C-alpha positions in Angstrom: 40.2 -14.8 4.4 40.4 -15.9 8.0 37.5 -15.1 10.3 37.8 -13.1 13.5 35.5 -11.6 16.1 35.9 -9.2 19.0 35.8 -10.1 22.7 32.3 -10.5 24.0 31.2 -10.6 20.4 27.6 -11.6 21.2 27.1 -8.6 23.5 28.8 -6.2 21.1 26.7 -7.4 18.2 23.5 -7.2 20.3 24.3 -3.6 21.2 24.9 -2.6 17.6 21.8 -4.4 16.4 19.7 -2.7 19.1 21.1 0.7 18.0 20.2 -0.1 14.4 16.8 -1.3 15.6 16.0 2.0 17.2 16.8 3.8 13.9 14.8 1.3 11.8 11.8 1.4 14.1 11.7 5.2 14.1 11.9 5.0 10.3 8.8 2.8 10.1 6.4 3.9 12.9 4.9 6.9 11.0 3.3 4.9 8.1 0.4 3.4 10.1 -0.3 6.7 11.7 -0.5 8.7 8.5 -4.3 8.5 8.1 -4.7 9.7 11.7 -2.1 12.5 11.3 -3.9 13.6 8.1 -7.2 13.8 10.0 -5.7 15.6 13.0 -4.1 18.3 11.0 -6.3 18.2 7.9 -3.2 17.5 5.8 -3.0 16.9 2.1 -1.3 13.9 0.5 1.9 15.9 -0.2 2.3 17.0 3.4 1.8 13.5 4.6 4.4 12.3 2.1 6.8 14.8 3.7 6.1 13.5 7.2 6.6 10.0 6.0 9.9 10.8 4.3 11.2 13.4 6.8 13.1 10.8 8.9 14.6 9.2 5.8 15.5 12.7 4.5 17.3 13.6 7.7 19.2 10.3 7.8 20.1 10.3 4.1 21.3 13.9 4.0 23.6 13.4 7.0 24.8 9.8 6.8 27.9 10.3 4.6 29.2 13.3 6.4 28.5 11.9 9.9 30.1 8.6 8.9 33.3 10.4 7.9 33.3 12.3 11.2 32.9 9.0 13.0 35.8 7.5 11.1 38.0 10.4 12.2 36.9 11.4 15.7 35.4 8.2 17.1 32.7 5.8 16.0 31.6 5.0 19.5 31.3 8.7 20.3 29.0 9.2 17.3 27.0 6.2 18.3 26.3 7.6 21.7 25.5 11.1 20.5 23.0 9.7 18.0 21.2 7.6 20.6 21.2 10.6 23.0 19.7 12.9 20.4 17.1 10.4 19.5 15.3 10.8 22.8 14.4 14.6 22.6 13.6 14.2 18.8 11.1 11.4 19.7 9.6 13.5 22.4 9.2 16.5 20.1 7.5 14.4 17.4 5.2 12.8 20.0 3.9 16.1 21.3 4.2 18.2 18.0 1.5 20.9 18.0 1.5 21.3 14.3 2.4 19.2 11.3 5.3 21.6 10.5 6.8 20.9 13.9 6.2 17.2 13.3 8.1 17.3 10.1 11.0 19.1 11.8 11.0 16.6 14.6 11.2 13.7 12.1 14.0 15.5 10.3 15.9 15.9 13.6 15.3 12.2 14.4 16.8 11.3 11.1 19.9 13.3 11.7 20.3 11.6 15.1 20.0 8.2 13.3 22.6 9.5 10.8 25.0 9.7 13.7 24.2 6.2 15.1 23.1 4.0 12.2 26.1 4.2 9.9 28.4 3.6 12.9 26.8 0.2 13.6 27.9 -1.3 10.2 31.2 0.5 10.3 32.0 -1.1 13.6 30.9 -4.5 12.3 33.3 -4.0 9.4 36.1 -3.0 11.7 35.6 -5.7 14.4 34.7 -8.8 12.4 36.2 -10.4 9.3 35.7 -13.3 6.9 32.6 -15.5 7.4 32.0 -14.1 10.8 31.5 -10.6 9.2 29.1 -12.0 6.6 27.0 -13.7 9.3 27.0 -10.6 11.5 25.9 -8.4 8.5 23.2 -10.9 7.7 21.8 -10.6 11.3 22.2 -6.8 11.2 20.4 -6.6 7.9 17.6 -9.1 8.7 16.8 -7.9 12.2 16.9 -4.3 11.1 14.6 -4.9 8.2 12.3 -7.1 10.3 12.0 -4.4 13.0 11.2 -1.9 10.3 8.4 -4.2 9.2 7.2 -4.7 12.8 7.0 -1.0 13.3 3.5 -0.8 11.8 2.3 -3.6 14.0 3.5 -1.8 17.1 2.1 1.5 15.9 -1.2 -0.1 15.1 -1.5 -1.6 18.6 -0.8 1.8 20.2 -3.3 3.6 17.9 -6.1 1.3 19.1 -5.7 3.0 22.6 -3.8 6.2 22.1 -3.5 9.1 19.7 -1.1 9.4 16.8 1.7 10.9 19.0 2.2 7.6 20.8 3.9 6.0 17.9 6.8 8.4 18.1 7.3 7.7 21.9 7.5 3.9 21.6 11.3 3.8 20.9 12.2 5.8 24.0 12.9 2.8 26.3 14.7 1.0 23.5 16.9 4.1 22.8 17.8 4.3 26.6 18.8 0.6 26.6 20.7 0.9 23.4 22.6 3.9 24.8 23.6 2.0 27.9 24.7 -1.2 26.0 26.7 0.8 23.5 28.4 2.7 26.2 29.1 -0.5 28.2 30.2 -3.0 25.6 31.2 -1.4 22.3 34.9 -0.9 21.9 36.2 2.6 21.2 38.7 3.7 18.5 39.0 0.6 16.2 40.9 1.1 13.0 39.9 4.8 12.7 41.6 7.2 10.3 43.8 10.1 11.2 43.1 12.0 8.0 41.2 15.3 8.1 37.5 15.3 7.3 36.4 17.0 4.0 33.9 19.4 5.6 33.1 21.1 2.3 32.3 17.8 0.7 30.1 16.9 3.6 28.1 20.1 3.2 27.7 19.5 -0.5 26.5 15.9 0.2 23.8 17.3 2.5 22.6 19.9 0.0 22.6 17.3 -2.8 20.4 14.7 -1.1 18.1 17.3 0.4 17.5 19.1 -3.0 16.9 15.8 -4.7 14.4 14.3 -2.3 12.4 17.5 -1.8 12.3 18.2 -5.5 10.8 14.7 -6.1 8.1 15.3 -3.4 7.1 18.7 -4.7 7.0 17.8 -8.4 3.3 16.8 -8.5 2.1 19.6 -6.3 0.0 22.2 -8.2 1.8 25.5 -8.2 5.1 24.0 -7.0 6.5 23.1 -10.4 9.0 26.0 -10.6 10.3 25.2 -7.1 10.6 21.5 -8.0 12.6 22.4 -11.1 14.8 24.8 -9.2 15.5 22.1 -6.6 16.4 19.7 -9.4 18.8 22.2 -10.8 20.3 22.7 -7.4 20.7 18.9 -7.1 22.5 18.6 -10.4 24.8 21.6 -9.7 25.6 20.3 -6.3 26.3 16.8 -7.6 28.8 18.2 -10.2 30.4 20.3 -7.4 30.6 17.3 -5.1 32.3 15.2 -7.7 34.8 18.0 -8.5 35.5 18.5 -4.8 36.1 14.7 -4.3 38.6 14.6 -7.2 40.6 17.5 -5.9 40.4 17.1 -2.1 43.5 15.7 -0.4 41.4 13.6 1.9 38.0 13.2 0.1 34.8 12.5 2.0 33.9 9.9 -0.6 36.8 8.1 -2.3 35.8 8.0 -6.0 38.5 5.5 -6.8 36.9 3.1 -4.3 33.4 4.0 -5.4 34.3 3.1 -9.0 35.0 -0.5 -8.0 32.3 -2.7 -9.6 31.6 -4.7 -6.4 30.9 -1.3 -4.7 28.9 0.9 -7.1 26.7 -1.9 -8.5 26.0 -3.2 -5.0 25.2 0.4 -3.9 22.7 0.9 -6.7 21.2 -2.6 -6.1 20.7 -1.9 -2.5 19.0 1.5 -3.1 16.4 -0.2 -5.2 15.7 -3.2 -3.0 15.5 -1.3 0.3 13.7 1.5 -1.3 11.2 -1.0 -2.6 10.6 -2.3 0.9 10.0 1.2 2.3 7.8 2.2 -0.6 5.7 -0.9 -0.4 5.1 -0.3 3.3 4.3 3.4 2.8 1.7 2.8 0.1 0.5 -0.5 1.5 -0.4 0.9 4.9 -2.6 3.6 3.4 -4.2 1.0 1.1 -5.1 -1.3 3.9 -6.7 1.5 6.0 -8.3 3.7 3.3 -9.4 1.1 0.8 -9.9 -2.2 2.8 -10.9 -0.4 6.0 -8.4 -2.3 8.2 -7.9 -1.0 11.7 -4.5 0.3 12.6 -3.8 -2.9 14.5 -4.9 -5.1 11.7 -2.9 -3.2 9.1 0.2 -3.6 11.3 -0.5 -7.3 11.7 -0.8 -7.6 7.9 2.9 -6.9 7.5 4.0 -9.8 9.7 4.8 -12.2 6.8 7.5 -9.7 5.5 9.1 -9.4 8.9 9.1 -13.1 9.7 10.4 -14.2 6.3 13.2 -11.6 6.3 14.6 -13.1 9.5 14.2 -16.7 8.3 15.7 -16.0 4.9 18.7 -13.8 5.9 20.9 -16.7 7.3 20.3 -18.6 4.1 21.2 -15.5 2.2 24.6 -15.4 4.0 25.2 -19.1 3.1 24.2 -18.5 -0.5 26.6 -15.5 -0.7 29.5 -17.7 0.5 28.5 -20.6 -1.7 27.4 -18.9 -5.0 28.5 -15.3 -4.7 26.7 -12.0 -4.2 25.5 -11.7 -7.8 23.3 -14.7 -7.8 22.0 -13.9 -4.3 21.0 -10.4 -5.4 19.2 -11.7 -8.5 17.2 -14.2 -6.4 16.1 -11.4 -4.1 15.1 -9.2 -7.1 13.0 -12.0 -8.5 11.0 -12.2 -5.3 10.7 -8.4 -5.0 9.3 -8.1 -8.6 6.8 -10.9 -7.8 5.7 -9.0 -4.7 5.0 -5.8 -6.7 3.2 -7.8 -9.4 1.0 -9.3 -6.7 0.2 -5.8 -5.4 -0.5 -4.4 -8.8 -2.7 -7.3 -10.0 -4.4 -8.5 -6.8 -4.6 -5.6 -4.4 -8.1 -4.4 -5.1 -11.1 -3.4 -3.0 -12.8 -6.1 -0.9 -9.9 -8.6 -1.3 -9.2 -11.5 1.0 -6.2 -11.2 3.4 -4.2 -14.0 1.7 -3.6 -11.7 -1.3 -2.3 -9.0 1.1 -0.1 -11.5 3.0 1.3 -12.9 -0.3 2.5 -9.5 -1.5 4.2 -8.8 1.8 5.7 -12.3 2.0 7.3 -12.1 -1.4 8.7 -8.6 -0.6 10.1 -10.0 2.7 11.8 -12.9 1.0 13.2 -10.6 -1.7 14.7 -8.2 0.8 15.9 -11.1 3.0 17.9 -12.5 0.1 19.1 -9.2 -1.4 19.9 -7.2 1.7 22.9 -9.2 2.9 24.9 -9.2 -0.4 24.1 -5.6 -1.0 25.7 -4.6 2.3 28.4 -7.3 2.3 29.8 -6.3 -1.1 30.2 -2.7 0.0 32.1 -3.5 3.2 34.3 -6.0 1.4 35.3 -3.4 -1.2 36.8 -0.7 1.0 39.8 -0.4 3.4 38.8 -0.7 7.1 39.9 2.9 7.7 37.1 3.9 5.3 34.5 1.7 7.0 32.4 4.9 7.5 32.2 5.3 3.7 31.0 1.8 3.2 28.6 1.9 6.1 27.4 5.3 5.0 26.7 4.0 1.6 25.0 0.9 3.0 22.7 3.2 5.1 22.1 5.3 2.0 20.9 2.2 0.4 18.1 2.0 3.0 17.6 5.7 3.6 18.2 7.4 0.3 16.5 4.4 -1.3 13.6 4.8 1.1 13.4 8.5 0.6 13.6 8.4 -3.2 11.2 5.4 -3.6 8.7 6.8 -1.0 8.9 10.2 -2.7 8.4 8.7 -6.2 5.6 6.5 -5.0 4.0 9.3 -3.0 4.3 11.7 -6.0 2.6 9.1 -8.3 0.0 8.3 -5.7 -0.8 12.1 -5.4 -0.9 12.6 -9.1 -2.9 9.5 -9.8 -5.4 10.2 -7.0 -5.9 13.8 -8.0 -6.4 12.9 -11.7 -8.9 10.1 -11.0 -10.8 12.2 -8.4 -11.0 15.2 -10.8 -12.3 12.9 -13.5 -14.9 11.4 -11.2 -16.1 14.9 -10.2 -16.3 16.0 -13.8 -18.3 12.9 -14.9 -20.6 12.8 -11.9 -23.3 15.0 -13.4 -23.3 17.3 -10.4 -19.9 18.9 -11.0 -21.5 22.4 -11.4 -22.7 22.1 -7.7 -19.2 21.3 -6.4 -17.5 24.5 -5.2 -13.8 25.1 -5.9 -13.0 24.7 -2.2 -14.8 21.3 -2.0 -13.2 20.1 -5.2 -9.8 21.0 -3.8 -10.5 18.9 -0.6 -11.9 16.0 -2.7 -8.8 15.8 -4.9 -6.2 16.5 -2.1 -6.1 13.1 -0.4 -8.2 10.2 0.7 -8.5 11.6 4.3 -9.6 15.0 3.0 -12.3 13.3 0.9 -13.4 11.3 4.0 -13.8 14.6 5.9 -15.9 16.0 3.1 -18.0 12.8 3.1 -18.7 13.3 6.8 -20.0 16.8 6.1 -22.3 15.6 3.3 -23.9 12.4 4.6 -26.4 12.2 1.7 -23.4 11.8 -0.7 -21.1 10.0 1.7 -21.1 6.6 0.1 -20.6 8.0 -3.4 -17.7 10.2 -2.2 -15.9 7.3 -0.4 -16.4 4.9 -3.3 -14.9 7.5 -5.7 -12.1 8.2 -3.3 -11.3 4.4 -3.1 -11.2 4.1 -6.9 -9.0 7.2 -7.1 -6.6 5.8 -4.6 -6.4 2.5 -6.4 -5.4 4.4 -9.6 -2.7 6.3 -7.8 -1.2 3.2 -6.1 -1.3 1.3 -9.4 1.0 3.9 -10.8 3.3 3.5 -7.8 3.5 -0.3 -8.1 4.3 0.0 -11.8 7.1 2.3 -10.9 8.4 -0.2 -8.4 8.3 -3.0 -11.0 10.3 -0.8 -13.5 12.9 0.1 -10.9 13.4 -3.5 -9.8 13.7 -4.7 -13.4 16.3 -2.0 -14.2 18.2 -2.9 -11.0 18.1 -6.6 -11.9 19.5 -5.9 -15.4 22.3 -3.8 -13.9 23.3 -6.6 -11.5 23.0 -9.3 -14.2 25.2 -7.3 -16.7 27.7 -5.6 -14.5 28.2 -7.4 -11.2 31.0 -10.1 -11.3 30.3 -13.7 -10.9 31.6 -15.6 -7.8 35.1 -16.4 -8.9 35.7 -12.9 -10.5 34.1 -11.3 -7.4 36.5 -13.2 -5.1 39.5 -12.2 -7.2 38.5 -8.6 -7.3 38.0 -8.4 -3.5 41.4 -10.0 -2.9 42.9 -7.5 -5.4 41.2 -4.5 -3.6 42.5 -5.8 -0.2 46.0 -6.0 -1.5 45.8 -2.5 -3.0 44.4 -1.1 0.3 47.1 -2.7 2.5 50.0 -1.8 0.2 52.3 0.7 2.0 52.1 4.3 0.7 54.6 5.0 -2.0 55.1 1.3 -2.9 55.1 0.3 -6.5 
């Protein structure tokens, strides 16, 4: 395939990467602030999980529908609307008077990103082709992932001087600059479709993702089991309705014939796992560094630098490996490093450890995502017709956002359940369980930050309470790391068994391109 690029390609790509950077940074800034948010609002672990996942939830629920609207009515328009809405959403989060308002602000920010983020990859797909497209996607993927990893560092530095709200305001100047550059340099109306948008399918996709993610988050909460089961039933019913709708709609939101292509659906599943693993590792890791190791917010942000740096270094090599050896091998290389990263976290991340063990875990995750991110996105965009670039970019964003939402939700649920079980067992075996009131026990088993508040109220038992809370947290995060290892191994098996090797992949992509460019009604 011949390569091609748009006029002023460097400026166009810079604008698109900056828009994606705003979305990625907003996705990541909350993690470091979670302990401070928990203290400010006396929030439990489940509520903190919802704040952490709120942005991903808003993005994941809206990305397919908004991607289709961009394909039909204008990708540049959707880009500008998303960046414009990001500004008030960030302000609302920064000055939220309650944790409920903060969750709503994060959700709204995610919807704003759902307008802008999928459009960036859709435009790369429409404006570049061949090796130029592969290199552009590699830069888009690596810089986006690196900025997501640098989010905690920036947040940590701010939290040294300001309160938790400052982390949600940091992207405001970047959003304003991205808005200007997108308006000034990004071309309008490139290979967009004239087919009507499947609005019913869009609504069903929103309900499906929302029910799935919220159900996972509420599953471990005492007294919420019935609601979680109900949300699971809603997710299954909506999934069935969505599939039926897409089969019958004249212009489906999500072309199931395209989605069945092996280079598409296997890459989609692979990306969900690898990007979800990155977000999950950052989510759990930041709490581990501050709660167990006692890192400051700045130090915990600095700790992630190996992941950010190595993602940027590895991504260009990933693009070359995709061109030389195919997406399958490149994905598998990335998966090997990701599973090594989680094994490091499971086996080495304990109390009072040296930093090199922390840095090693993040370095391995960064290398893994750097290798796997490019082929996961490249295979999607190469498998669809350009007029359905929004479907490919929406799926690529779902890899990050649905993957992040699901993995953070699963990790958070396991952390919550593991922490509560260990804390309850510690209280029962303490010999003073009869003296612990039901209210105090509820605080001790709710979250690490709640236990720290109780420790401050009872200085005579403070050291014992904090030590038990650390042990309980380590049990919960071990469950999360085990889940990450299982997910990566399953994803690796899927890629190994079902994704085509290089020559077959190339033949399939050429076949898909021929089918997609065939005139309607042709034999």
